[in-house]
Wavefront OBJ file of the C-alpha trace (Angstrom):
o trace
v -141.590 -36.106 73.573
v -142.203 -39.775 73.094
v -138.938 -40.466 74.844
v -139.632 -38.112 77.772
v -143.038 -39.647 78.524
v -141.517 -43.135 78.404
v -138.929 -42.399 80.802
v -141.453 -40.515 82.969
v -143.779 -43.545 82.874
v -141.016 -46.243 83.543
v -139.177 -44.331 86.201
v -142.593 -43.819 87.886
v -143.354 -47.333 88.023
v -139.731 -48.162 89.178
v -139.897 -45.804 92.211
v -143.552 -46.726 92.986
v -142.718 -50.470 93.261
v -138.984 -50.001 94.622
v -139.895 -47.380 97.179
v -143.156 -49.294 97.857
v -141.320 -52.431 99.010
v -139.113 -50.477 101.362
v -142.146 -48.880 102.711
v -143.756 -52.204 103.194
v -140.882 -53.476 104.970
v -139.981 -50.370 107.032
v -143.124 -48.750 108.161
v -145.274 -49.887 111.409
v -148.298 -52.045 111.024
v -147.559 -53.105 107.402
v -148.290 -56.571 106.642
v -144.578 -56.863 105.301
v -142.990 -55.018 108.207
v -139.626 -56.668 109.167
v -139.556 -59.040 106.220
v -136.022 -57.928 105.634
v -133.431 -57.185 103.164
v -134.028 -60.175 100.954
v -137.420 -58.669 100.108
v -136.237 -55.266 99.325
v -133.699 -56.689 96.853
v -136.018 -58.736 95.099
v -138.730 -56.216 95.205
v -136.367 -53.544 93.693
v -135.330 -55.862 90.955
v -138.856 -56.654 90.070
v -139.597 -52.723 90.099
v -136.738 -52.249 87.568
v -138.096 -55.042 85.395
v -141.718 -53.798 85.600
v -140.396 -50.236 84.731
v -138.680 -51.310 81.649
v -141.664 -53.454 80.499
v -144.034 -50.616 80.867
v -141.976 -48.057 79.112
v -139.852 -49.835 76.528
v -142.667 -49.230 73.813
v -142.249 -45.390 74.042
v -138.369 -44.953 75.014
v -135.078 -46.964 75.311
v -136.137 -47.483 79.015
v -133.018 -46.193 80.612
v -134.942 -45.099 83.709
v -131.520 -43.781 85.081
v -129.537 -40.778 84.205
v -126.426 -42.545 84.843
v -127.529 -44.998 82.119
v -128.521 -42.343 79.766
v -125.217 -40.586 80.111
v -123.245 -43.847 79.563
v -125.047 -44.644 76.217
v -124.306 -41.157 75.094
v -120.639 -41.380 75.988
v -120.422 -44.877 74.161
v -122.093 -43.216 70.935
v -125.192 -45.391 71.059
v -127.519 -42.641 72.207
v -127.769 -39.041 70.991
v -126.720 -36.287 73.381
v -129.588 -34.323 72.302
v -131.909 -36.672 73.853
v -130.072 -36.816 77.239
v -131.773 -33.806 78.938
v -135.182 -34.923 77.925
v -134.618 -38.343 79.094
v -133.184 -37.195 82.441
v -136.209 -34.741 82.966
v -138.576 -37.464 82.333
v -136.714 -39.736 84.869
v -136.744 -37.091 87.568
v -140.379 -36.156 87.250
v -141.326 -39.860 87.202
v -139.117 -40.553 90.283
v -140.705 -37.678 92.242
v -144.373 -38.796 91.232
v -143.689 -42.286 92.068
v -142.566 -41.251 95.472
v -145.541 -39.252 96.038
v -147.809 -42.023 95.298
v -145.855 -44.305 97.762
v -146.698 -41.683 100.442
v -150.275 -41.835 99.564
v -150.513 -45.343 99.411
v -148.896 -45.818 102.964
v -150.253 -42.662 104.412
v -151.556 -44.170 107.490
v -148.438 -46.292 108.055
v -146.374 -43.294 108.020
v -148.551 -41.677 110.639
v -147.986 -44.913 112.835
v -144.346 -44.794 112.381
v -142.366 -42.400 114.722
v -138.962 -43.331 113.347
v -137.791 -40.380 111.038
v -134.828 -42.629 109.738
v -137.243 -45.317 108.666
v -139.231 -42.729 106.876
v -136.427 -41.143 104.908
v -135.110 -44.501 103.868
v -138.607 -45.226 102.380
v -137.664 -42.436 99.983
v -133.895 -42.153 99.680
v -130.732 -44.030 100.274
v -128.424 -43.580 103.263
v -125.036 -45.219 104.275
v -124.830 -47.948 106.943
v -121.536 -46.503 107.958
v -121.207 -42.923 107.156
v -117.841 -42.448 105.245
v -117.727 -40.172 102.287
v -115.000 -41.676 100.306
v -116.164 -45.344 100.806
v -119.699 -44.387 100.310
v -118.913 -42.749 97.124
v -116.807 -45.737 95.998
v -119.733 -48.207 96.755
v -121.968 -46.262 94.474
v -119.331 -46.075 91.796
v -118.728 -49.788 91.743
v -122.420 -50.847 91.968
v -123.270 -48.598 88.991
v -120.332 -49.661 86.989
v -121.466 -53.210 87.212
v -124.931 -52.206 86.233
v -123.801 -50.133 83.234
v -121.405 -52.878 82.136
v -124.249 -55.192 82.184
v -126.841 -53.020 80.300
v -124.330 -51.929 77.707
v -123.255 -55.449 76.984
v -126.871 -56.335 76.034
v -127.067 -53.327 73.675
v -129.693 -50.490 73.781
v -132.195 -52.230 71.608
v -132.093 -55.616 73.681
v -132.922 -53.868 76.959
v -136.648 -53.566 76.078
v -136.994 -56.743 73.948
v -138.082 -60.197 75.244
v -136.399 -61.081 78.380
v -134.297 -58.172 78.391
v -136.119 -56.493 81.209
v -135.883 -59.578 83.240
v -132.084 -59.755 82.902
v -131.693 -55.926 83.841
v -133.871 -56.902 87.056
v -131.563 -59.840 87.807
v -128.462 -57.544 87.537
v -130.135 -55.036 89.973
v -131.005 -57.656 92.321
v -127.622 -59.104 92.293
v -126.121 -55.820 92.953
v -128.468 -55.247 95.806
v -127.761 -58.487 97.428
v -123.988 -58.432 97.031
v -122.971 -54.821 97.066
v -126.039 -52.867 98.358
v -125.521 -53.191 102.116
v -123.174 -50.351 102.409
v -125.108 -47.555 100.969
v -128.461 -48.858 100.046
v -127.325 -49.018 96.392
v -129.047 -45.939 94.708
v -126.991 -46.707 91.464
v -129.505 -44.130 89.845
v -129.477 -40.413 90.523
v -133.045 -39.969 89.730
v -134.119 -42.939 92.040
v -132.557 -41.090 95.088
v -132.952 -37.387 94.174
v -136.551 -37.314 93.024
v -137.859 -39.126 96.190
v -135.647 -37.026 98.412
v -137.211 -33.973 96.992
v -140.545 -35.432 97.587
v -139.552 -36.177 101.299
v -138.420 -32.512 101.596
v -141.653 -30.987 100.447
v -144.494 -33.371 101.374
v -146.269 -32.901 104.705
v -145.152 -36.495 105.806
v -145.995 -37.408 109.413
v -143.054 -37.836 111.710
v -140.472 -37.015 109.106
v -137.170 -35.649 110.018
v -134.213 -34.121 107.874
v -133.799 -35.060 104.376
v -129.968 -35.522 104.750
v -129.057 -33.140 101.911
v -125.398 -33.374 103.124
v -125.393 -36.929 101.906
v -127.440 -36.344 98.766
v -124.579 -35.742 96.304
v -123.120 -39.123 96.718
v -125.909 -41.021 95.092
v -125.845 -38.521 92.295
v -122.149 -38.190 91.628
v -121.192 -41.755 92.395
v -123.495 -43.437 89.729
v -122.449 -40.901 87.046
v -118.788 -41.723 87.613
v -119.437 -45.395 87.757
v -121.382 -45.310 84.607
v -118.651 -43.186 82.755
v -116.044 -45.532 83.765
v -118.058 -48.313 82.304
v -118.767 -46.499 79.087
v -115.002 -45.750 78.623
v -114.153 -49.494 79.155
v -117.058 -50.357 76.637
v -115.330 -48.089 74.246
v -111.710 -49.697 74.810
v -112.858 -53.111 74.263
v -114.896 -52.504 71.061
l 1 2 3 4 5 6 7 8 9 10 11 12 13 14 15 16 17 18 19 20 21 22 23 24 25 26 27 28 29 30 31 32 33 34 35 36 37 38 39 40 41 42 43 44 45 46 47 48 49 50 51 52 53 54 55 56 57 58 59 60 61 62 63 64 65 66 67 68 69 70 71 72 73 74 75 76 77 78 79 80 81 82 83 84 85 86 87 88 89 90 91 92 93 94 95 96 97 98 99 100 101 102 103 104 105 106 107 108 109 110 111 112 113 114 115 116 117 118 119 120 121 122 123 124 125 126 127 128 129 130 131 132 133 134 135 136 137 138 139 140 141 142 143 144 145 146 147 148 149 150 151 152 153 154 155 156 157 158 159 160 161 162 163 164 165 166 167 168 169 170 171 172 173 174 175 176 177 178 179 180 181 182 183 184 185 186 187 188 189 190 191 192 193 194 195 196 197 198 199 200 201 202 203 204 205 206 207 208 209 210 211 212 213 214 215 216 217 218 219 220 221 222 223 224 225 226 227 228 229 230 231 232 233 234
């Protein structure tokens, strides 16, 4: 139960601050409107850092089903804890998106662009191409998982560990994220996408469920590849 609560809290903070920076940049009449991709990538990196710091005393602060699965595959995390961790991550991501909606409520009303609204919650491709979009998510998540596993599960939550994880995410966003918006985390995309689907958001359009499997499957494949490589070099 402690791990479940920790993952819920940490992923809630991650999505609240991560989707929050996208909302600030994308929604009309926000003071941060049109400040651009650099702010989004920095904001997401800091969101991950804060998520790890706020949950590390309760759980291993994975905050990402792909990372949880990777640690289970490489033998440093018990498979029995995978489902509770992922459940906490999904619930936290959903709740974080709900609070972003409440925080920017009037700005959603002032934004007539349904694509900008969906982009506040979930990722989408710059150029829609299933195979290449999937590859982007695989590559980005493999880099994330390799970096996190190299630190070891205990070092993620200690000292400067959360800052290092945030730097890795920022680097991925700046270098590789321009293709798909770099979900690199199934919960980060799916939880907010569900929130987008069910919340009475002003001016929203379709939740793009036809694309939604890519930011789920891609990160899991990428993290699995990283875990196998980790085992091979031990």
